N, CA, C and O of each residue as an XYZ file, in Angstrom:
748
protein
N       0.747     -1.137      0.123
C       0.022      0.154      0.036
C       0.930      1.303     -0.165
O       0.861      2.217     -0.986
N       2.000      1.002      0.980
C       2.713      2.366      0.898
C       3.563      2.431     -0.353
O       3.802      3.586     -0.702
N       4.072      1.491     -1.105
C       4.495      1.759     -2.415
C       3.940      2.321     -3.408
O       4.463      3.095     -4.209
N       2.521      1.820     -3.368
C       1.505      2.641     -4.569
C       1.283      3.801     -4.071
O       0.751      4.492     -4.940
N       1.444      4.459     -2.953
C       1.390      5.522     -2.585
C       2.336      6.406     -2.750
O       2.090      7.559     -3.104
N       3.461      5.986     -2.524
C       4.891      6.711     -2.779
C       4.804      6.877     -4.533
O       4.962      7.966     -5.086
N       4.531      5.632     -5.251
C       4.754      5.741     -6.819
C       3.557      7.022     -7.161
O       3.876      7.838     -8.025
N       2.563      7.134     -6.658
C       1.398      8.148     -7.162
C       2.104      9.528     -6.721
O       2.021     10.540     -7.417
N       2.683      9.486     -5.713
C       3.326     10.754     -5.093
C       4.265     11.301     -6.065
O       4.131     12.415     -6.572
N       5.085     10.606     -6.278
C       6.332     10.557     -7.369
C       6.079     11.151     -8.676
O       6.606     12.076     -9.295
N       4.941     10.204     -8.960
C       4.654     10.639    -10.635
C       3.882     11.884    -10.534
O       3.794     12.590    -11.539
N       3.327     12.228     -9.467
C       2.496     13.696     -9.272
C       3.617     14.791     -9.595
O       3.565     15.652    -10.474
N       4.778     14.524     -8.556
C       5.872     15.568     -8.647
C       6.722     15.428    -10.268
O       7.369     16.365    -10.736
N       6.599     14.398    -10.802
C       7.262     14.414    -11.779
C       6.495     14.832    -13.343
O       6.915     14.673    -14.489
N       5.334     15.365    -12.879
C       4.576     15.947    -13.904
C       3.724     15.039    -14.574
O       2.995     15.517    -15.444
N       3.659     13.615    -14.306
C       2.943     12.735    -15.154
C       1.413     12.830    -14.759
O       0.544     12.256    -15.416
N       1.183     13.490    -13.794
C      -0.367     13.425    -13.670
C      -0.872     14.768    -13.889
O      -2.073     15.033    -13.834
N      -0.020     15.565    -14.121
C      -0.478     17.202    -14.316
C      -1.121     17.279    -15.695
O      -1.000     16.366    -16.512
N      -1.870     18.495    -15.953
C      -2.268     18.718    -17.258
C      -1.332     19.036    -18.189
O      -0.388     19.725    -17.803
N      -1.380     18.625    -19.552
C      -0.136     19.135    -20.552
C      -0.285     20.454    -20.824
O      -1.358     21.016    -21.044
N       1.106     21.091    -20.806
C       0.882     22.732    -21.140
C       0.444     23.145    -22.398
O       0.859     22.490    -23.354
N      -0.289     24.071    -22.608
C      -0.940     24.664    -24.028
C       0.288     24.548    -24.722
O       1.390     24.724    -24.203
N       0.045     24.200    -26.104
C       0.942     24.224    -27.260
C       1.184     25.869    -27.686
O       0.158     26.461    -28.021
N       2.206     26.491    -27.696
C       2.433     27.762    -28.200
C       1.632     28.298    -29.586
O       1.540     27.720    -30.669
N       1.225     29.273    -29.280
C       0.534     29.524    -30.752
C       1.693     30.294    -31.739
O       2.545     31.153    -31.511
N       1.256     29.492    -33.030
C       2.311     29.607    -34.509
C       2.013     30.995    -34.881
O       0.835     31.350    -34.841
N       2.903     31.811    -35.230
C       2.738     32.873    -36.344
C       3.448     32.695    -37.446
O       4.305     31.816    -37.535
N       3.124     33.601    -38.485
C       3.765     33.572    -39.622
C       3.990     35.029    -39.891
O       3.447     35.931    -39.254
N       4.983     35.223    -41.060
C       5.109     36.644    -41.612
C       5.009     36.596    -43.274
O       5.352     35.641    -43.970
N       4.503     37.747    -43.697
C       4.140     37.745    -45.154
C       4.264     38.925    -45.420
O       4.294     39.662    -44.435
N       4.368     39.502    -46.613
C       4.253     41.004    -47.106
C       2.540     41.466    -47.192
O       1.614     40.909    -47.783
N       2.557     42.571    -46.443
C       1.258     43.028    -46.595
C       0.690     43.783    -47.827
O       1.175     44.886    -48.082
N      -0.273     43.294    -48.592
C      -0.371     43.755    -49.730
C      -1.113     44.853    -49.533
O      -1.939     44.951    -48.626
N      -0.785     45.989    -50.610
C      -0.965     47.476    -50.468
C      -0.065     48.262    -49.263
O      -0.309     49.455    -49.077
N       0.619     47.824    -48.726
C       1.657     48.712    -47.892
C       2.969     48.837    -48.720
O       3.735     49.762    -48.450
N       3.281     47.928    -49.748
C       4.505     48.251    -50.105
C       4.441     49.255    -51.442
O       3.972     48.872    -52.514
N       4.956     50.535    -51.232
C       4.940     51.472    -52.240
C       5.769     50.727    -53.545
O       6.684     49.908    -53.462
N       5.110     51.315    -54.823
C       6.010     50.912    -56.053
C       7.292     51.817    -56.254
O       7.366     53.008    -55.951
N       8.070     51.213    -56.694
C       9.654     51.733    -56.805
C       9.577     52.859    -57.950
O       9.224     52.394    -59.033
N       9.743     53.767    -57.945
C       9.890     54.718    -59.123
C      10.904     55.037    -59.779
O      10.996     55.736    -60.788
N      11.864     54.379    -59.038
C      13.542     54.563    -59.679
C      13.489     53.682    -61.079
O      12.436     53.356    -61.627
N      14.549     53.422    -61.465
C      14.826     52.516    -62.707
C      14.611     51.066    -62.394
O      15.407     50.591    -61.584
N      13.722     50.298    -62.862
C      13.492     48.856    -62.877
C      14.449     48.148    -63.414
O      15.030     48.458    -64.455
N      14.729     46.894    -62.561
C      15.907     45.996    -62.985
C      15.158     45.158    -63.813
O      13.997     44.869    -63.525
N      15.842     44.645    -65.044
C      15.148     43.524    -65.761
C      14.919     42.293    -64.991
O      13.827     41.734    -65.087
N      15.752     41.865    -64.312
C      15.595     40.478    -63.460
C      16.549     40.573    -62.308
O      17.644     41.132    -62.357
N      16.072     40.023    -61.352
C      16.853     39.828    -60.024
C      16.557     38.489    -59.459
O      15.420     38.031    -59.570
N      17.643     37.726    -58.770
C      17.457     36.605    -58.365
C      17.878     36.710    -56.428
O      18.910     37.167    -55.936
N      16.780     36.167    -55.762
C      17.290     36.250    -54.613
C      18.278     35.307    -54.004
O      17.914     34.204    -53.593
N      19.503     35.708    -53.936
C      20.168     34.756    -53.752
C      20.095     33.871    -52.252
O      20.157     32.651    -52.108
N      19.965     34.771    -51.371
C      19.881     34.260    -50.050
C      18.992     35.224    -48.885
O      19.077     36.451    -48.910
N      18.153     34.506    -47.894
C      17.664     35.116    -46.957
C      18.346     34.801    -45.805
O      18.552     33.614    -45.553
N      18.764     35.742    -44.997
C      19.796     34.960    -43.940
C      19.187     36.081    -42.711
O      19.117     37.297    -42.887
N      18.759     35.330    -41.399
C      18.352     35.739    -40.186
C      19.607     35.529    -39.003
O      20.112     34.441    -38.725
N      19.885     36.542    -38.534
C      21.136     36.840    -37.481
C      20.517     35.903    -36.107
O      19.367     35.976    -35.672
N      21.396     35.207    -35.690
C      21.117     34.625    -34.292
C      21.263     36.229    -33.303
O      21.940     37.249    -33.427
N      20.214     35.737    -32.311
C      19.596     34.989    -31.762
C      18.025     34.992    -32.067
O      17.085     34.556    -31.402
N      18.086     35.835    -33.689
C      16.478     35.573    -34.025
C      16.479     34.731    -35.117
O      15.955     35.175    -36.138
N      17.056     33.347    -35.148
C      16.798     32.352    -36.552
C      16.060     31.488    -35.945
O      15.630     30.643    -36.730
N      15.653     31.309    -34.622
C      14.971     30.311    -34.140
C      13.285     30.294    -34.522
O      12.870     31.049    -35.402
N      12.615     29.627    -33.990
C      11.195     29.661    -33.866
C      10.703     30.314    -32.626
O       9.580     30.818    -32.636
N      11.330     30.346    -31.720
C      10.926     30.815    -30.529
C      10.921     32.252    -30.762
O      11.846     32.751    -31.404
N       9.928     33.003    -30.283
C       9.599     34.425    -30.110
C      10.729     35.372    -29.397
O      10.583     35.507    -28.182
N      11.842     36.045    -30.006
C      12.858     36.709    -29.263
C      12.208     37.761    -28.584
O      11.443     38.449    -29.260
N      12.362     38.051    -27.302
C      11.810     39.290    -26.878
C      12.771     39.916    -25.909
O      13.279     39.448    -24.890
N      12.925     41.410    -26.637
C      13.900     42.091    -26.268
C      13.210     42.700    -24.835
O      11.993     42.873    -24.786
N      14.077     43.008    -23.683
C      13.948     43.284    -22.584
C      14.505     44.754    -22.090
O      15.278     45.360    -22.832
N      14.102     45.322    -20.820
C      14.379     46.749    -20.657
C      15.871     46.638    -20.243
O      16.646     47.478    -20.700
N      16.353     45.637    -19.388
C      17.493     45.495    -18.826
C      18.759     45.259    -20.018
O      19.954     45.371    -19.745
N      18.322     44.975    -21.130
C      19.305     44.680    -22.175
C      19.406     43.046    -22.643
O      19.995     42.650    -23.650
N      18.752     42.278    -21.751
C      18.553     40.837    -21.885
C      17.490     40.375    -22.929
O      16.403     40.928    -23.093
N      17.959     39.263    -23.630
C      16.695     38.918    -24.435
C      16.068     37.391    -23.840
O      16.852     36.548    -23.401
N      14.767     37.176    -23.875
C      13.981     36.167    -23.322
C      13.450     35.794    -24.902
O      13.465     36.479    -25.924
N      12.895     34.175    -24.602
C      12.084     33.604    -25.558
C      10.850     33.200    -25.116
O      10.903     32.444    -24.146
N       9.628     33.501    -25.572
C       8.185     33.728    -25.320
C       7.601     32.178    -25.408
O       7.160     31.831    -26.504
N       7.578     31.390    -24.501
C       7.165     29.981    -24.343
C       5.697     29.821    -25.101
O       5.258     28.755    -25.532
N       5.165     30.851    -25.157
C       3.486     30.920    -25.609
C       3.277     31.184    -27.253
O       2.254     30.877    -27.863
N       4.425     31.798    -27.822
C       4.522     32.369    -28.832
C       5.711     31.998    -29.678
O       6.881     32.237    -29.380
N       5.213     31.280    -30.960
C       6.444     31.064    -31.861
C       6.253     30.918    -33.279
O       5.274     30.294    -33.688
N       7.078     31.422    -34.063
C       6.912     31.263    -35.401
C       6.639     29.882    -36.101
O       7.284     28.915    -35.696
N       5.806     29.728    -37.041
C       5.403     28.443    -37.462
C       6.446     27.625    -38.346
O       6.274     26.475    -38.751
N       7.704     28.534    -38.599
C       8.663     27.845    -39.079
C      10.126     28.207    -38.658
O      10.197     28.525    -37.471
N      11.104     28.232    -39.223
C      12.040     29.134    -39.046
C      12.449     30.442    -39.669
O      12.846     30.432    -40.834
N      12.399     31.320    -39.138
C      12.238     32.846    -39.755
C      12.724     32.897    -41.303
O      12.080     33.421    -42.212
N      14.090     32.198    -41.443
C      14.832     32.032    -42.777
C      13.635     31.700    -43.692
O      13.282     32.511    -44.549
N      12.984     30.480    -43.519
C      12.044     30.151    -44.252
C      10.612     30.961    -44.638
O      10.023     31.045    -45.716
N      10.317     31.486    -43.398
C       9.073     32.241    -43.465
C       9.397     33.538    -44.377
O       8.567     33.937    -45.193
N      10.487     34.095    -44.219
C      10.775     35.276    -45.059
C      11.160     35.193    -46.286
O      11.143     36.156    -47.053
N      11.477     34.243    -46.539
C      12.094     33.796    -48.131
C      11.008     34.176    -48.922
O      11.225     34.880    -49.908
N       9.753     33.784    -48.618
C       8.447     34.014    -49.460
C       8.194     35.423    -49.180
O       7.952     36.134    -50.155
N       8.208     35.937    -48.054
C       7.710     37.340    -47.947
C       8.782     38.539    -48.723
O       8.407     39.651    -49.094
N       9.912     38.100    -48.824
C      10.771     38.884    -49.607
C      10.560     38.761    -50.947
O      10.431     39.861    -51.485
N      10.467     37.715    -51.776
C       9.775     37.689    -52.846
C       8.639     38.302    -53.097
O       8.537     38.797    -54.220
N       7.776     38.406    -52.385
C       6.497     39.048    -52.647
C       6.514     40.478    -52.341
O       5.757     41.313    -52.836
N       7.476     40.701    -51.453
C       7.910     41.958    -51.420
C       8.290     42.884    -52.629
O       7.797     43.962    -52.961
N       9.430     42.067    -53.258
C       9.965     42.598    -54.280
C       9.199     43.034    -55.620
O       9.336     43.949    -56.431
N       8.254     41.855    -55.454
C       7.160     41.830    -56.978
C       6.126     43.115    -56.619
O       5.745     43.972    -57.416
N       5.809     43.011    -55.300
C       4.755     43.972    -55.048
C       5.450     45.613    -55.402
O       4.940     46.510    -56.074
N       6.501     45.600    -54.833
C       7.253     47.039    -54.964
C       7.527     47.146    -56.573
O       7.502     48.330    -56.909
N       7.725     46.457    -57.426
C       7.840     46.590    -58.723
C       9.556     46.453    -58.927
O      10.040     46.691    -60.034
N      10.182     46.164    -58.090
C      11.654     46.077    -57.983
C      12.619     45.726    -59.495
O      13.647     46.277    -59.888
N      11.890     44.694    -60.059
C      12.450     44.129    -61.307
C      11.170     43.673    -62.087
O      10.076     43.479    -61.557
N      11.453     43.531    -63.403
C      10.450     43.090    -64.175
C      10.285     41.352    -63.977
O       9.223     40.746    -64.115
N      11.440     40.816    -63.668
C      11.105     39.324    -63.012
C      12.039     39.425    -61.618
O      13.061     40.073    -61.396
N      11.320     38.582    -60.836
C      12.026     38.176    -59.809
C      12.059     36.953    -59.635
O      10.985     36.364    -59.754
N      13.154     36.239    -59.332
C      13.536     34.836    -59.278
C      13.953     34.496    -57.898
O      14.840     35.176    -57.383
N      13.395     33.489    -57.221
C      13.966     32.807    -55.889
C      15.113     32.025    -56.475
O      15.382     31.714    -57.635
N      15.809     31.763    -55.122
C      17.314     31.007    -55.110
C      17.089     29.778    -55.844
O      18.024     29.358    -56.525
N      15.881     29.065    -55.812
C      15.866     27.702    -56.259
C      15.725     27.725    -57.971
O      15.971     26.661    -58.538
N      15.450     28.559    -58.562
C      15.195     29.107    -60.229
C      16.269     28.554    -60.732
O      17.317     28.459    -60.094
N      16.125     28.169    -61.829
C      17.332     27.795    -62.861
C      17.676     28.795    -63.751
O      18.697     28.647    -64.424
N      16.907     29.920    -63.884
C      17.131     31.011    -64.726
C      17.955     31.868    -64.152
O      17.914     32.289    -62.996
N      19.066     32.233    -65.399
C      20.090     32.909    -65.127
C      19.882     34.530    -64.842
O      19.190     35.131    -65.664
N      20.312     35.106    -63.979
C      20.024     36.648    -63.860
C      21.457     37.283    -63.485
O      22.109     36.700    -62.620
N      21.883     38.214    -63.965
C      23.354     39.201    -63.750
C      23.048     39.686    -62.357
O      24.041     39.872    -61.654
N      21.751     39.952    -61.765
C      21.776     40.710    -60.353
C      21.129     39.620    -59.248
O      20.101     38.951    -59.349
N      21.910     39.674    -58.377
C      21.441     38.936    -57.247
C      20.766     39.590    -55.861
O      21.128     40.764    -55.795
N      20.276     39.385    -55.216
C      20.012     40.292    -53.930
C      20.354     39.093    -52.790
O      20.115     37.885    -52.789
N      21.028     39.987    -51.815
C      21.141     39.090    -50.449
C      20.478     39.846    -49.586
O      20.407     41.064    -49.750
N      19.894     39.206    -48.528
C      18.731     39.734    -47.517
C      19.299     39.338    -46.152
O      19.329     38.159    -45.799
N      19.732     40.306    -45.416
C      19.859     39.763    -44.089
C      19.197     40.482    -42.939
O      19.245     41.699    -42.760
N      18.584     39.617    -42.192
C      17.661     40.197    -40.923
C      18.555     40.213    -40.078
O      19.348     39.304    -39.838
N      18.452     41.670    -39.367
C      19.545     41.715    -38.072
C      18.615     41.705    -36.930
O      19.023     41.443    -35.799
N      17.197     42.021    -37.214
C      16.669     41.911    -36.076
C      15.141     41.689    -36.395
O      14.580     42.227    -37.350
N      14.499     40.807    -35.463
C      13.089     40.000    -35.462
C      12.825     39.900    -34.158
O      13.415     38.967    -33.612
N      12.110     40.571    -33.451
C      11.827     40.467    -31.947
C      10.674     41.208    -31.650
O      10.192     42.034    -32.424
N      10.153     40.887    -30.371
C       9.311     41.711    -29.882
C      10.062     42.448    -28.821
O      10.750     41.962    -27.923
N       9.788     43.825    -29.104
C      10.459     44.871    -28.332
C       9.760     45.423    -26.947
O       8.755     46.132    -26.987
N      10.235     45.124    -26.027
C       9.384     45.305    -24.669
C      10.501     46.229    -23.931
O      10.511     46.179    -22.701
N      11.308     46.948    -24.493
C      12.170     47.654    -23.631
C      11.697     49.091    -23.059
O      12.315     49.787    -22.254
N      10.507     49.354    -23.644
C       9.815     50.514    -23.314
C       8.711     50.033    -22.124
O       8.225     48.913    -22.277
N       8.429     50.565    -21.331
C       7.580     50.292    -20.144
C       6.168     50.751    -20.668
O       5.898     51.883    -21.069
N       5.288     49.639    -20.592
C       4.048     49.896    -21.593
C       3.867     49.809    -22.824
O       2.761     50.130    -23.259
N       4.760     49.415    -23.606
C       4.840     49.249    -25.012
C       5.393     47.701    -25.344
O       6.264     47.107    -24.710
N       4.743     47.269    -26.365
C       5.223     45.979    -26.970
C       4.913     46.160    -28.512
O       3.763     46.291    -28.931
N       5.915     46.155    -29.235
C       6.067     46.152    -30.442
C       6.844     45.128    -31.193
O       7.859     44.727    -30.623
N       6.583     44.656    -32.292
C       7.091     43.949    -33.250
C       8.354     44.633    -33.901
O       8.044     45.589    -34.613
N       9.579     44.395    -33.831
C      10.584     45.206    -34.611
C      11.284     44.348    -35.550
O      11.514     43.185    -35.219
N      11.634     44.771    -36.637
C      12.560     44.362    -37.842
C      13.302     45.286    -38.581
O      12.835     46.327    -39.044
N      14.576     44.869    -38.702
C      15.431     45.304    -39.222
C      16.081     44.399    -40.511
O      16.177     43.172    -40.514
N      16.460     45.228    -41.499
C      17.114     44.323    -42.762
C      18.171     45.127    -43.468
O      18.167     46.357    -43.535
N      19.044     44.359    -43.969
C      20.124     44.830    -44.831
C      20.080     44.372    -45.883
O      19.909     43.154    -45.934
N      20.210     45.127    -47.150
C      20.109     44.603    -48.371
C      21.374     44.788    -49.299
O      21.927     45.878    -49.444
N      21.751     43.699    -49.872
C      22.987     43.755    -50.842
C      22.774     43.485    -52.390
O      22.694     42.304    -52.728
N      22.674     44.473    -53.368
C      22.557     44.312    -54.546
C      23.974     43.812    -55.288
O      24.944     44.552    -55.452
N      23.907     42.517    -55.672
C      25.550     42.412    -56.228
C      25.136     41.979    -58.018
O      24.099     41.573    -58.544
N      26.605     42.329    -58.591
C      26.413     41.992    -60.111
C      27.841     41.306    -60.284
O      28.898     41.802    -59.892
N      27.705     40.148    -60.904
C      28.913     39.486    -61.172
C      30.170     39.234    -59.949
O      31.394     39.209    -60.072
N      29.189     39.047    -58.613
C      30.032     38.840    -57.563
C      30.855     40.025    -57.095
O      31.945     39.886    -56.539
N      30.268     41.237    -57.352
C      30.654     42.584    -56.862
C      29.493     43.068    -56.335
O      28.459     42.923    -56.986
N      29.469     43.672    -55.169
C      28.473     44.493    -54.343
C      28.176     45.864    -54.821
O      28.933     46.754    -54.435
N      27.077     46.203    -55.690
C      26.972     47.438    -56.617
C      26.161     48.458    -55.457
O      26.209     49.682    -55.577
N      25.475     47.838    -54.415
C      24.866     48.853    -53.758
C      24.305     47.948    -52.362
O      24.001     46.757    -52.438
N      24.243     48.678    -51.223
C      23.694     48.081    -50.041
C      22.666     49.076    -49.286
O      22.923     50.272    -49.427
N      21.817     48.824    -48.698
C      20.900     49.721    -47.729
C      20.268     48.827    -46.681
O      20.297     47.597    -46.726
N      19.710     49.532    -45.760
C      19.009     49.333    -44.567
C      17.786     49.684    -44.372
O      17.475     50.652    -45.067
N      16.854     49.239    -43.621
C      15.715     49.452    -43.316
C      15.128     48.634    -42.141
O      15.213     47.414    -42.000
N      14.456     49.612    -41.241
C      13.828     49.030    -39.894
C      12.571     49.812    -39.841
O      12.300     50.850    -40.444
N      11.729     49.008    -38.865
C      10.697     49.305    -38.614
C       9.878     48.542    -37.452
O       9.962     47.326    -37.279
N       9.156     49.315    -36.755
C       7.938     48.655    -35.826
C       6.725     48.862    -35.880
O       6.265     49.879    -36.399
N       5.920     47.828    -35.295
C       4.527     47.706    -35.420
C       3.918     47.389    -34.187
O       4.375     46.493    -33.477
N       2.807     48.129    -33.837
C       2.292     47.651    -32.518
C       1.795     46.570    -32.394
O       1.247     46.127    -33.404
N       1.779     45.842    -31.325
C       0.905     44.599    -30.785
C      -0.071     44.629    -29.965
O      -0.265     43.664    -29.225
N      -0.906     45.777    -29.928
C      -2.081     45.903    -29.292
C      -3.015     44.956    -29.138
O      -3.494     44.668    -28.042
N      -3.371     44.347    -30.355
C      -4.455     43.399    -30.546
C      -3.979     41.984    -30.540
O      -4.630     41.031    -30.966
N      -2.568     41.925    -29.923
C      -1.799     40.293    -29.705
C      -1.767     39.734    -31.217
O      -1.269     38.609    -31.242
N      -2.131     40.171    -32.390
C      -2.124     39.452    -33.707
C      -0.290     39.778    -34.296
O       0.121     40.707    -34.991
N       0.385     38.754    -33.761
C       2.037     38.770    -34.018
C       2.049     38.706    -35.499
O       2.917     39.397    -36.031
N       1.126     37.895    -36.422
C       1.292     37.708    -37.685
C       1.292     39.008    -38.379
O       2.201     39.344    -39.139
N      -0.022     39.938    -38.036
C       0.061     41.255    -38.510
C       1.168     42.215    -38.215
O       1.638     42.980    -39.057
N       1.538     42.135    -37.030
C       2.511     43.033    -36.546
C       3.901     42.817    -37.017
O       4.651     43.767    -37.241
N       4.224     41.689    -37.156
C       5.730     41.120    -37.842
C       5.650     41.612    -39.203
O       6.476     42.423    -39.622
N       4.463     41.056    -40.095
C       4.280     41.207    -41.267
C       4.306     42.740    -41.762
O       4.899     43.127    -42.769
N       3.484     43.628    -40.788
C       3.680     45.221    -41.059
C       4.969     45.791    -40.824
O       5.464     46.731    -41.447
N       5.541     45.069    -39.756
C       6.975     45.719    -39.612
C       8.040     45.154    -40.592
O       8.913     45.880    -41.068
N       7.943     43.943    -40.850
C       8.734     43.603    -42.334
C       8.345     44.262    -43.439
O       9.276     44.421    -44.228
N       7.294     44.712    -43.795
C       7.052     45.037    -44.803
C       7.558     46.461    -44.924
O       8.226     46.752    -45.917
N       7.290     47.400    -43.972
C       7.696     48.772    -43.754
C       9.575     48.763    -43.755
O      10.344     49.605    -44.218
N       9.803     47.746    -43.199
C      11.385     47.708    -43.263
C      12.046     47.360    -44.542
O      13.157     47.796    -44.842
N      11.337     46.558    -45.304
C      11.842     46.056    -46.647
C      11.681     47.462    -47.662
O      12.501     47.828    -48.505
N      10.496     48.063    -47.346
C      10.163     49.341    -48.191
C      11.263     50.502    -48.056
O      11.816     51.114    -48.970
N      11.418     50.629    -46.786
C      12.298     51.437    -46.753
C      13.811     51.359    -47.143
O      14.482     52.324    -47.508
N      14.224     50.153    -47.023
C      15.693     49.545    -47.610
C      15.462     49.479    -49.235
O      16.334     50.008    -49.923
N      14.559     48.982    -49.765
C      14.385     49.092    -51.192
C      14.526     50.466    -51.775
O      15.152     50.617    -52.825
N      13.947     51.527    -51.116
C      13.899     52.867    -51.745
C      15.609     53.313    -51.467
O      16.005     54.192    -52.232
N      16.367     52.927    -50.720
C      17.543     53.399    -50.540
C      18.515     52.479    -51.577
O      19.653     52.771    -51.944
N      17.937     51.603    -51.843
C      18.883     50.498    -52.539
C      19.167     51.192    -53.980
O      19.875     50.622    -54.811
């Protein structure tokens, strides 16, 4: 009898009898239609997105949270639906097409040749909670336009979007679209 009691108590302390914690909500990032202004400068004939890279610690699926003390945390209740690099690859493609950056936009897997290649580095993809009472999606990007293995232009863009309605897909998509728009205008 005592053995069964001890086994039950031990199982309870190990979490075997407790409820399963809720799975984190999964969010994605997309280019927001209508938010990307058209490029009025000279359009390129074609451009290949050679790579989309997300710098650590923002490259994992856990939602990074910037805190006021300078530290970073990872939200256990909210995550990206896939790695940010994979999520943003499609969003970069859509943003370039919406902006009219080139007559033809090619992704990295296309077999079609293009003299121009675009490298995208996401330097920040986080929930910014550093200011008391504010919670914003924060995105920063760096673009490098290359031709024949030479960098011909670089630019940066960054943006924030409020998360008051707790729709992280909308907030991160808005911040991403605005940061890409800013960077493309400067490229």
